[in-house]
Structure formats: C-alpha cells, structure tokens
N, CA, C and O atoms as a Tinker XYZ file with bonds, in Angstrom:
   404  protein
     1  N     32.532000   29.114000   10.070000    73     2
     2  CA    31.248000   28.517000   10.011000    64     1     3
     3  C     30.197000   29.381000   10.804000    63     2     4     5
     4  O     30.573000   30.095000   11.734000    81     3
     5  N     28.991000   29.315000   10.461000    73     3     6
     6  CA    27.960000   30.028000   11.078000    64     5     7
     7  C     27.690000   29.452000   12.451000    63     6     8     9
     8  O     27.958000   28.283000   12.728000    81     7
     9  N     27.147000   30.315000   13.306000    73     7    10
    10  CA    26.782000   29.920000   14.665000    64     9    11
    11  C     25.643000   28.987000   14.575000    63    10    12    13
    12  O     24.686000   29.268000   13.854000    81    11
    13  N     25.682000   27.906000   15.254000    73    11    14
    14  CA    24.646000   26.875000   15.233000    64    13    15
    15  C     24.823000   25.893000   14.226000    63    14    16    17
    16  O     23.950000   25.040000   14.065000    81    15
    17  N     25.927000   25.910000   13.475000    73    15    18
    18  CA    26.181000   24.913000   12.538000    64    17    19
    19  C     26.655000   23.566000   13.145000    63    18    20    21
    20  O     26.573000   22.500000   12.535000    81    19
    21  N     27.146000   23.699000   14.372000    73    19    22
    22  CA    27.595000   22.501000   15.076000    64    21    23
    23  C     26.469000   22.017000   15.879000    63    22    24    25
    24  O     25.732000   22.802000   16.477000    81    23
    25  N     26.312000   20.725000   15.910000    73    23    26
    26  CA    25.275000   20.072000   16.638000    64    25    27
    27  C     25.919000   19.261000   17.766000    63    26    28    29
    28  O     26.760000   18.391000   17.538000    81    27
    29  N     25.500000   19.573000   18.963000    73    27    30
    30  CA    26.066000   18.761000   20.110000    64    29    31
    31  C     25.024000   17.714000   20.399000    63    30    32    33
    32  O     23.875000   18.020000   20.717000    81    31
    33  N     25.460000   16.426000   20.279000    73    31    34
    34  CA    24.574000   15.296000   20.406000    64    33    35
    35  C     25.036000   14.519000   21.636000    63    34    36    37
    36  O     26.226000   14.370000   21.915000    81    35
    37  N     24.053000   14.048000   22.333000    73    35    38
    38  CA    24.324000   13.237000   23.571000    64    37    39
    39  C     23.698000   11.842000   23.343000    63    38    40    41
    40  O     22.875000   11.644000   22.450000    81    39
    41  N     24.106000   10.932000   24.153000    73    39    42
    42  CA    23.561000    9.528000   24.073000    64    41    43
    43  C     22.117000    9.517000   24.431000    63    42    44    45
    44  O     21.379000    8.661000   23.943000    81    43
    45  N     21.677000   10.404000   25.243000    73    43    46
    46  CA    20.254000   10.573000   25.624000    64    45    47
    47  C     19.426000   10.957000   24.408000    63    46    48    49
    48  O     18.343000   10.407000   24.207000    81    47
    49  N     19.891000   11.854000   23.624000    73    47    50
    50  CA    19.154000   12.242000   22.440000    64    49    51
    51  C     19.028000   11.041000   21.470000    63    50    52    53
    52  O     17.940000   10.759000   20.967000    81    51
    53  N     20.109000   10.365000   21.224000    73    51    54
    54  CA    20.095000    9.210000   20.339000    64    53    55
    55  C     19.172000    8.136000   20.871000    63    54    56    57
    56  O     18.410000    7.605000   20.064000    81    55
    57  N     19.153000    7.755000   22.139000    73    55    58
    58  CA    18.280000    6.770000   22.689000    64    57    59
    59  C     16.866000    7.186000   22.594000    63    58    60    61
    60  O     15.981000    6.367000   22.344000    81    59
    61  N     16.624000    8.491000   22.796000    73    59    62
    62  CA    15.242000    9.019000   22.790000    64    61    63
    63  C     14.592000    8.788000   21.357000    63    62    64    65
    64  O     13.501000    8.236000   21.219000    81    63
    65  N     15.322000    9.237000   20.364000    73    63    66
    66  CA    14.890000    9.133000   19.000000    64    65    67
    67  C     14.888000    7.660000   18.479000    63    66    68    69
    68  O     14.029000    7.284000   17.681000    81    67
    69  N     15.813000    6.883000   18.921000    73    67    70
    70  CA    15.997000    5.566000   18.337000    64    69    71
    71  C     15.092000    4.483000   19.005000    63    70    72    73
    72  O     14.586000    3.576000   18.344000    81    71
    73  N     14.927000    4.614000   20.259000    73    71    74
    74  CA    14.315000    3.501000   21.067000    64    73    75
    75  C     12.997000    3.919000   21.703000    63    74    76    77
    76  O     11.980000    3.240000   21.562000    81    75
    77  N     13.032000    5.072000   22.422000    73    75    78
    78  CA    11.931000    5.438000   23.279000    64    77    79
    79  C     10.709000    5.815000   22.550000    63    78    80    81
    80  O      9.619000    5.349000   22.881000    81    79
    81  N     10.854000    6.696000   21.505000    73    79    82
    82  CA     9.726000    7.127000   20.742000    64    81    83
    83  C      8.995000    5.943000   20.017000    63    82    84    85
    84  O      7.773000    5.843000   20.125000    81    83
    85  N      9.687000    5.091000   19.316000    73    83    86
    86  CA     9.091000    3.972000   18.612000    64    85    87
    87  C      8.372000    2.982000   19.649000    63    86    88    89
    88  O      7.293000    2.462000   19.368000    81    87
    89  N      8.981000    2.771000   20.767000    73    87    90
    90  CA     8.444000    1.868000   21.732000    64    89    91
    91  C      7.219000    2.502000   22.359000    63    90    92    93
    92  O      6.264000    1.790000   22.670000    81    91
    93  N      7.206000    3.763000   22.550000    73    91    94
    94  CA     6.011000    4.477000   23.073000    64    93    95
    95  C      4.830000    4.379000   22.047000    63    94    96    97
    96  O      3.689000    4.117000   22.425000    81    95
    97  N      5.145000    4.598000   20.749000    73    95    98
    98  CA     4.099000    4.500000   19.737000    64    97    99
    99  C      3.555000    3.038000   19.705000    63    98   100   101
   100  O      2.351000    2.827000   19.559000    81    99
   101  N      4.441000    2.060000   19.841000    73    99   102
   102  CA     4.057000    0.624000   19.801000    64   101   103
   103  C      3.156000    0.375000   20.980000    63   102   104   105
   104  O      2.121000   -0.275000   20.832000    81   103
   105  N      3.507000    0.862000   22.132000    73   103   106
   106  CA     2.704000    0.602000   23.349000    64   105   107
   107  C      1.340000    1.238000   23.241000    63   106   108   109
   108  O      0.337000    0.598000   23.554000    81   107
   109  N      1.276000    2.479000   22.806000    73   107   110
   110  CA    -0.003000    3.149000   22.699000    64   109   111
   111  C     -0.918000    2.402000   21.645000    63   110   112   113
   112  O     -2.112000    2.183000   21.850000    81   111
   113  N     -0.229000    2.026000   20.479000    73   111   114
   114  CA    -0.991000    1.303000   19.479000    64   113   115
   115  C     -1.559000    0.006000   20.000000    63   114   116   117
   116  O     -2.722000   -0.313000   19.753000    81   115
   117  N     -0.726000   -0.765000   20.737000    73   115   118
   118  CA    -1.177000   -2.069000   21.297000    64   117   119
   119  C     -2.320000   -1.883000   22.270000    63   118   120   121
   120  O     -3.291000   -2.640000   22.277000    81   119
   121  N     -2.174000   -0.808000   23.129000    73   119   122
   122  CA    -3.234000   -0.509000   24.078000    64   121   123
   123  C     -4.574000   -0.157000   23.358000    63   122   124   125
   124  O     -5.645000   -0.632000   23.734000    81   123
   125  N     -4.458000    0.712000   22.287000    73   123   126
   126  CA    -5.646000    1.147000   21.598000    64   125   127
   127  C     -6.220000   -0.094000   20.895000    63   126   128   129
   128  O     -7.439000   -0.258000   20.931000    81   127
   129  N     -5.480000   -0.930000   20.293000    73   127   130
   130  CA    -6.038000   -2.148000   19.596000    64   129   131
   131  C     -6.743000   -3.054000   20.589000    63   130   132   133
   132  O     -7.820000   -3.576000   20.301000    81   131
   133  N     -6.109000   -3.254000   21.825000    73   131   134
   134  CA    -6.792000   -4.060000   22.813000    64   133   135
   135  C     -8.144000   -3.437000   23.231000    63   134   136   137
   136  O     -9.136000   -4.142000   23.416000    81   135
   137  N     -8.152000   -2.129000   23.372000    73   135   138
   138  CA    -9.373000   -1.522000   23.834000    64   137   139
   139  C    -10.446000   -1.504000   22.794000    63   138   140   141
   140  O    -11.624000   -1.596000   23.140000    81   139
   141  N    -10.092000   -1.387000   21.496000    73   139   142
   142  CA   -11.078000   -1.447000   20.380000    64   141   143
   143  C    -11.619000   -2.830000   20.274000    63   142   144   145
   144  O    -12.828000   -2.978000   20.099000    81   143
   145  N    -10.817000   -3.858000   20.366000    73   143   146
   146  CA   -11.274000   -5.212000   20.205000    64   145   147
   147  C    -12.254000   -5.567000   21.351000    63   146   148   149
   148  O    -13.162000   -6.373000   21.144000    81   147
   149  N    -12.090000   -4.998000   22.511000    73   147   150
   150  CA   -12.940000   -5.364000   23.618000    64   149   151
   151  C    -14.249000   -4.535000   23.688000    63   150   152   153
   152  O    -15.029000   -4.704000   24.626000    81   151
   153  N    -14.495000   -3.635000   22.696000    73   151   154
   154  CA   -15.792000   -3.027000   22.582000    64   153   155
   155  C    -16.766000   -4.053000   22.174000    63   154   156   157
   156  O    -16.524000   -4.726000   21.172000    81   155
   157  N    -17.873000   -4.243000   22.872000    73   155   158
   158  CA   -18.814000   -5.324000   22.534000    64   157   159
   159  C    -19.308000   -5.313000   21.062000    63   158   160   161
   160  O    -19.372000   -6.372000   20.436000    81   159
   161  N    -19.652000   -4.146000   20.512000    73   159   162
   162  CA   -20.144000   -4.161000   19.169000    64   161   163
   163  C    -19.070000   -4.454000   18.154000    63   162   164   165
   164  O    -19.369000   -5.026000   17.106000    81   163
   165  N    -17.848000   -4.092000   18.416000    73   163   166
   166  CA   -16.785000   -4.397000   17.509000    64   165   167
   167  C    -16.384000   -5.941000   17.603000    63   166   168   169
   168  O    -16.061000   -6.573000   16.597000    81   167
   169  N    -16.425000   -6.489000   18.843000    73   167   170
   170  CA   -16.222000   -7.890000   18.979000    64   169   171
   171  C    -17.193000   -8.718000   18.267000    63   170   172   173
   172  O    -16.838000   -9.692000   17.604000    81   171
   173  N    -18.510000   -8.324000   18.398000    73   171   174
   174  CA   -19.557000   -9.033000   17.672000    64   173   175
   175  C    -19.389000   -8.936000   16.134000    63   174   176   177
   176  O    -19.723000   -9.863000   15.396000    81   175
   177  N    -18.869000   -7.804000   15.694000    73   175   178
   178  CA   -18.596000   -7.584000   14.262000    64   177   179
   179  C    -17.484000   -8.651000   13.840000    63   178   180   181
   180  O    -17.636000   -9.386000   12.865000    81   179
   181  N    -16.420000   -8.670000   14.610000    73   179   182
   182  CA   -15.382000   -9.625000   14.301000    64   181   183
   183  C    -15.803000  -11.108000   14.236000    63   182   184   185
   184  O    -15.335000  -11.871000   13.391000    81   183
   185  N    -16.709000  -11.485000   15.164000    73   183   186
   186  CA   -17.231000  -12.859000   15.229000    64   185   187
   187  C    -18.047000  -13.072000   14.064000    63   186   188   189
   188  O    -17.952000  -14.155000   13.486000    81   187
   189  N    -18.900000  -12.119000   13.605000    73   187   190
   190  CA   -19.719000  -12.281000   12.412000    64   189   191
   191  C    -18.883000  -12.340000   11.158000    63   190   192   193
   192  O    -19.205000  -13.098000   10.242000    81   191
   193  N    -17.817000  -11.563000   11.088000    73   191   194
   194  CA   -16.797000  -11.678000    9.927000    64   193   195
   195  C    -16.208000  -13.099000    9.907000    63   194   196   197
   196  O    -16.134000  -13.709000    8.841000    81   195
   197  N    -15.811000  -13.608000   11.003000    73   195   198
   198  CA   -15.222000  -14.924000   11.060000    64   197   199
   199  C    -16.268000  -15.955000   10.568000    63   198   200   201
   200  O    -15.928000  -16.845000    9.789000    81   199
   201  N    -17.513000  -15.841000   11.009000    73   199   202
   202  CA   -18.529000  -16.827000   10.538000    64   201   203
   203  C    -18.740000  -16.732000    9.066000    63   202   204   205
   204  O    -18.861000  -17.742000    8.373000    81   203
   205  N    -18.787000  -15.470000    8.565000    73   203   206
   206  CA   -19.000000  -15.364000    7.074000    64   205   207
   207  C    -17.843000  -15.898000    6.309000    63   206   208   209
   208  O    -18.055000  -16.466000    5.237000    81   207
   209  N    -16.608000  -15.759000    6.780000    73   207   210
   210  CA   -15.419000  -16.253000    6.068000    64   209   211
   211  C    -15.414000  -17.738000    6.062000    63   210   212   213
   212  O    -14.871000  -18.323000    5.125000    81   211
   213  N    -15.981000  -18.402000    7.040000    73   211   214
   214  CA   -16.073000  -19.875000    7.040000    64   213   215
   215  C    -17.025000  -20.315000    5.971000    63   214   216   217
   216  O    -16.915000  -21.450000    5.508000    81   215
   217  N    -18.007000  -19.447000    5.524000    73   215   218
   218  CA   -19.001000  -19.834000    4.506000    64   217   219
   219  C    -18.427000  -19.633000    3.041000    63   218   220   221
   220  O    -19.034000  -20.122000    2.088000    81   219
   221  N    -17.362000  -18.977000    2.878000    73   219   222
   222  CA   -16.788000  -18.708000    1.604000    64   221   223
   223  C    -16.263000  -19.962000    0.967000    63   222   224   225
   224  O    -15.567000  -20.742000    1.616000    81   223
   225  N    -16.585000  -20.178000   -0.312000    73   223   226
   226  CA   -15.957000  -21.318000   -1.063000    64   225   227
   227  C    -14.773000  -20.808000   -1.805000    63   226   228   229
   228  O    -14.882000  -20.084000   -2.794000    81   227
   229  N    -13.632000  -21.204000   -1.301000    73   227   230
   230  CA   -12.356000  -20.776000   -1.836000    64   229   231
   231  C    -12.039000  -21.552000   -3.134000    63   230   232   233
   232  O    -12.369000  -22.734000   -3.237000    81   231
   233  N    -11.377000  -20.870000   -4.162000    73   231   234
   234  CA   -11.037000  -21.610000   -5.447000    64   233   235
   235  C     -9.939000  -22.632000   -5.165000    63   234   236   237
   236  O     -9.181000  -22.543000   -4.200000    81   235
   237  N     -9.908000  -23.605000   -6.071000    73   235   238
   238  CA    -8.875000  -24.559000   -6.028000    64   237   239
   239  C     -7.573000  -23.929000   -6.607000    63   238   240   241
   240  O     -7.573000  -22.817000   -7.137000    81   239
   241  N     -6.498000  -24.683000   -6.478000    73   239   242
   242  CA    -5.206000  -24.108000   -6.918000    64   241   243
   243  C     -5.240000  -23.910000   -8.437000    63   242   244   245
   244  O     -4.699000  -22.924000   -8.936000    81   243
   245  N     -5.860000  -24.821000   -9.171000    73   243   246
   246  CA    -5.951000  -24.687000  -10.618000    64   245   247
   247  C     -6.848000  -23.494000  -11.066000    63   246   248   249
   248  O     -6.523000  -22.768000  -12.005000    81   247
   249  N     -7.960000  -23.332000  -10.368000    73   247   250
   250  CA    -8.824000  -22.113000  -10.635000    64   249   251
   251  C     -8.084000  -20.846000  -10.346000    63   250   252   253
   252  O     -8.133000  -19.887000  -11.116000    81   251
   253  N     -7.403000  -20.846000   -9.240000    73   251   254
   254  CA    -6.639000  -19.645000   -8.912000    64   253   255
   255  C     -5.570000  -19.330000   -9.944000    63   254   256   257
   256  O     -5.423000  -18.180000  -10.359000    81   255
   257  N     -4.825000  -20.342000  -10.360000    73   255   258
   258  CA    -3.798000  -20.165000  -11.466000    64   257   259
   259  C     -4.387000  -19.590000  -12.669000    63   258   260   261
   260  O     -3.895000  -18.600000  -13.209000    81   259
   261  N     -5.550000  -20.252000  -13.156000    73   259   262
   262  CA    -6.150000  -19.719000  -14.445000    64   261   263
   263  C     -6.603000  -18.311000  -14.277000    63   262   264   265
   264  O     -6.368000  -17.477000  -15.151000    81   263
   265  N     -7.262000  -18.010000  -13.153000    73   263   266
   266  CA    -7.833000  -16.604000  -12.961000    64   265   267
   267  C     -6.697000  -15.615000  -12.894000    63   266   268   269
   268  O     -6.818000  -14.505000  -13.414000    81   267
   269  N     -5.576000  -15.992000  -12.258000    73   267   270
   270  CA    -4.504000  -15.031000  -12.156000    64   269   271
   271  C     -3.809000  -14.851000  -13.544000    63   270   272   273
   272  O     -3.322000  -13.764000  -13.853000    81   271
   273  N     -3.773000  -15.915000  -14.359000    73   271   274
   274  CA    -3.200000  -15.821000  -15.665000    64   273   275
   275  C     -4.006000  -14.878000  -16.555000    63   274   276   277
   276  O     -3.452000  -14.055000  -17.283000    81   275
   277  N     -5.349000  -15.025000  -16.474000    73   275   278
   278  CA    -6.281000  -14.191000  -17.201000    64   277   279
   279  C     -6.048000  -12.687000  -16.854000    63   278   280   281
   280  O     -5.967000  -11.838000  -17.742000    81   279
   281  N     -5.949000  -12.411000  -15.611000    73   279   282
   282  CA    -5.671000  -11.017000  -15.115000    64   281   283
   283  C     -4.348000  -10.474000  -15.674000    63   282   284   285
   284  O     -4.285000   -9.342000  -16.155000    81   283
   285  N     -3.314000  -11.284000  -15.604000    73   283   286
   286  CA    -1.966000  -10.861000  -16.085000    64   285   287
   287  C     -2.041000  -10.570000  -17.519000    63   286   288   289
   288  O     -1.535000   -9.547000  -17.980000    81   287
   289  N     -2.691000  -11.485000  -18.284000    73   287   290
   290  CA    -2.747000  -11.336000  -19.754000    64   289   291
   291  C     -3.476000  -10.012000  -20.109000    63   290   292   293
   292  O     -3.021000   -9.221000  -20.935000    81   291
   293  N     -4.650000   -9.819000  -19.426000    73   291   294
   294  CA    -5.469000   -8.646000  -19.694000    64   293   295
   295  C     -4.689000   -7.373000  -19.448000    63   294   296   297
   296  O     -4.732000   -6.424000  -20.231000    81   295
   297  N     -3.944000   -7.383000  -18.287000    73   295   298
   298  CA    -3.131000   -6.246000  -17.946000    64   297   299
   299  C     -2.039000   -5.877000  -19.053000    63   298   300   301
   300  O     -1.819000   -4.712000  -19.382000    81   299
   301  N     -1.412000   -6.920000  -19.568000    73   299   302
   302  CA    -0.454000   -6.708000  -20.618000    64   301   303
   303  C     -1.110000   -6.185000  -21.919000    63   302   304   305
   304  O     -0.579000   -5.294000  -22.583000    81   303
   305  N     -2.300000   -6.778000  -22.266000    73   303   306
   306  CA    -3.009000   -6.287000  -23.421000    64   305   307
   307  C     -3.411000   -4.773000  -23.287000    63   306   308   309
   308  O     -3.217000   -3.950000  -24.181000    81   307
   309  N     -3.966000   -4.507000  -22.124000    73   307   310
   310  CA    -4.371000   -3.136000  -21.983000    64   309   311
   311  C     -3.192000   -2.155000  -21.959000    63   310   312   313
   312  O     -3.302000   -1.010000  -22.398000    81   311
   313  N     -2.066000   -2.640000  -21.435000    73   311   314
   314  CA    -0.830000   -1.770000  -21.516000    64   313   315
   315  C     -0.393000   -1.590000  -22.886000    63   314   316   317
   316  O      0.017000   -0.481000  -23.228000    81   315
   317  N     -0.436000   -2.589000  -23.740000    73   315   318
   318  CA    -0.121000   -2.535000  -25.143000    64   317   319
   319  C     -1.001000   -1.546000  -25.854000    63   318   320   321
   320  O     -0.525000   -0.735000  -26.649000    81   319
   321  N     -2.357000   -1.612000  -25.559000    73   319   322
   322  CA    -3.267000   -0.731000  -26.241000    64   321   323
   323  C     -3.022000    0.657000  -25.823000    63   322   324   325
   324  O     -2.971000    1.553000  -26.665000    81   323
   325  N     -2.870000    0.883000  -24.572000    73   323   326
   326  CA    -2.596000    2.320000  -24.066000    64   325   327
   327  C     -1.332000    2.879000  -24.688000    63   326   328   329
   328  O     -1.300000    4.032000  -25.116000    81   327
   329  N     -0.264000    2.041000  -24.739000    73   327   330
   330  CA     1.040000    2.451000  -25.390000    64   329   331
   331  C      0.800000    2.814000  -26.798000    63   330   332   333
   332  O      1.301000    3.848000  -27.241000    81   331
   333  N      0.047000    2.019000  -27.564000    73   331   334
   334  CA    -0.218000    2.316000  -28.922000    64   333   335
   335  C     -1.029000    3.628000  -29.071000    63   334   336   337
   336  O     -0.727000    4.415000  -29.968000    81   335
   337  N     -2.003000    3.874000  -28.259000    73   335   338
   338  CA    -2.723000    5.121000  -28.221000    64   337   339
   339  C     -1.815000    6.339000  -27.970000    63   338   340   341
   340  O     -1.936000    7.384000  -28.608000    81   339
   341  N     -0.909000    6.147000  -27.017000    73   339   342
   342  CA    -0.083000    7.189000  -26.633000    64   341   343
   343  C      0.880000    7.544000  -27.806000    63   342   344   345
   344  O      1.077000    8.719000  -28.115000    81   343
   345  N      1.447000    6.554000  -28.420000    73   343   346
   346  CA     2.352000    6.777000  -29.549000    64   345   347
   347  C      1.615000    7.513000  -30.688000    63   346   348   349
   348  O      2.083000    8.501000  -31.254000    81   347
   349  N      0.396000    6.938000  -30.984000    73   347   350
   350  CA    -0.370000    7.478000  -32.084000    64   349   351
   351  C     -0.807000    8.917000  -31.832000    63   350   352   353
   352  O     -0.675000    9.764000  -32.714000    81   351
   353  N     -1.334000    9.207000  -30.619000    73   351   354
   354  CA    -1.750000   10.628000  -30.392000    64   353   355
   355  C     -0.599000   11.511000  -30.252000    63   354   356   357
   356  O     -0.725000   12.698000  -30.551000    81   355
   357  N      0.528000   11.044000  -29.822000    73   355   358
   358  CA     1.771000   11.894000  -29.770000    64   357   359
   359  C      2.207000   12.186000  -31.166000    63   358   360   361
   360  O      2.593000   13.322000  -31.442000    81   359
   361  N      2.172000   11.221000  -32.087000    73   359   362
   362  CA     2.537000   11.467000  -33.430000    64   361   363
   363  C      1.597000   12.432000  -34.159000    63   362   364   365
   364  O      2.040000   13.277000  -34.937000    81   363
   365  N      0.300000   12.295000  -33.898000    73   363   366
   366  CA    -0.697000   13.195000  -34.442000    64   365   367
   367  C     -0.468000   14.682000  -33.908000    63   366   368   369
   368  O     -0.565000   15.657000  -34.653000    81   367
   369  N     -0.168000   14.764000  -32.613000    73   367   370
   370  CA     0.046000   16.088000  -32.025000    64   369   371
   371  C      1.228000   16.759000  -32.647000    63   370   372   373
   372  O      1.184000   17.938000  -32.996000    81   371
   373  N      2.329000   15.972000  -32.788000    73   371   374
   374  CA     3.529000   16.500000  -33.387000    64   373   375
   375  C      3.336000   16.874000  -34.853000    63   374   376   377
   376  O      3.963000   17.818000  -35.334000    81   375
   377  N      2.493000   16.160000  -35.558000    73   375   378
   378  CA     2.209000   16.392000  -37.016000    64   377   379
   379  C      1.428000   17.734000  -37.057000    63   378   380   381
   380  O      1.731000   18.613000  -37.864000    81   379
   381  N      0.399000   17.866000  -36.150000    73   379   382
   382  CA    -0.394000   19.095000  -36.252000    64   381   383
   383  C      0.397000   20.297000  -35.836000    63   382   384   385
   384  O      0.286000   21.338000  -36.484000    81   383
   385  N      1.213000   20.218000  -34.761000    73   383   386
   386  CA     1.904000   21.376000  -34.272000    64   385   387
   387  C      3.283000   21.600000  -35.166000    63   386   388   389
   388  O      3.956000   22.622000  -35.041000    81   387
   389  N      3.597000   20.629000  -35.999000    73   387   390
   390  CA     4.722000   20.727000  -36.829000    64   389   391
   391  C      6.085000   20.604000  -36.029000    63   390   392   393
   392  O      7.097000   21.178000  -36.430000    81   391
   393  N      6.069000   19.869000  -34.941000    73   391   394
   394  CA     7.322000   19.672000  -34.085000    64   393   395
   395  C      7.674000   18.243000  -34.284000    63   394   396   397
   396  O      7.156000   17.381000  -33.575000    81   395
   397  N      8.500000   17.961000  -35.181000    73   395   398
   398  CA     9.019000   16.606000  -35.308000    64   397   399
   399  C     10.032000   16.254000  -34.368000    63   398   400   401
   400  O     10.712000   17.117000  -33.813000    81   399
   401  N     10.176000   14.995000  -34.153000    73   399   402
   402  CA    11.142000   14.431000  -33.132000    64   401   403
   403  C     12.475000   14.325000  -33.775000    63   402   404
   404  O     13.434000   13.889000  -33.139000    81   403
C-alpha cells in the first residue's frame, strides 16, 4: 500500500466532526438570529408583517380544495401538451435527418 493510505483516527477527531462543529454552527446561528431580531428597524418590520397577516382573508377549506384541484389539473394538462410537442418535434427531427428509431 502507498504511504498515507492508512488513516489514524482518534475519538477526539470523531467528536470534533460529529458534535462540536454542528453545535458551534447552531450557537453562532442562534446568536446571529437573536441579534438581527433585536435591531429596531427589523423588529418594526416583523411587527408590521404580523399586522398585515392579520388583515388577510384566508380561503375556506372548500375554496382551497377547488383552487388546488385546478392547479393540479392544469399542471397535468400542460405536461401532456409538452409531452406531445416533444414527441412530435422529435419525430419531425428524425424524419428530416433520416435517423429512424
């Protein structure tokens, strides 16, 4: 075997990579989030967002169901149309180039 092919691992290396680094990233992220939320302009922005969200008229369950159904049906229709275009244009390309499948 080549020199350096063996890796000597210790428990300290495993703990560093497995626990210490993620916990450090979590702590720094929590500190940064706390600091950002306590900036007065950002706090005012969050308060205004909450006030605007209270003004929103949310759809009923039936309206949400119908709107979701329309979106799903339109997605399937567009998929079918694009699939048809792809097959047609592929057939035309193969016919022009003379490369049949």
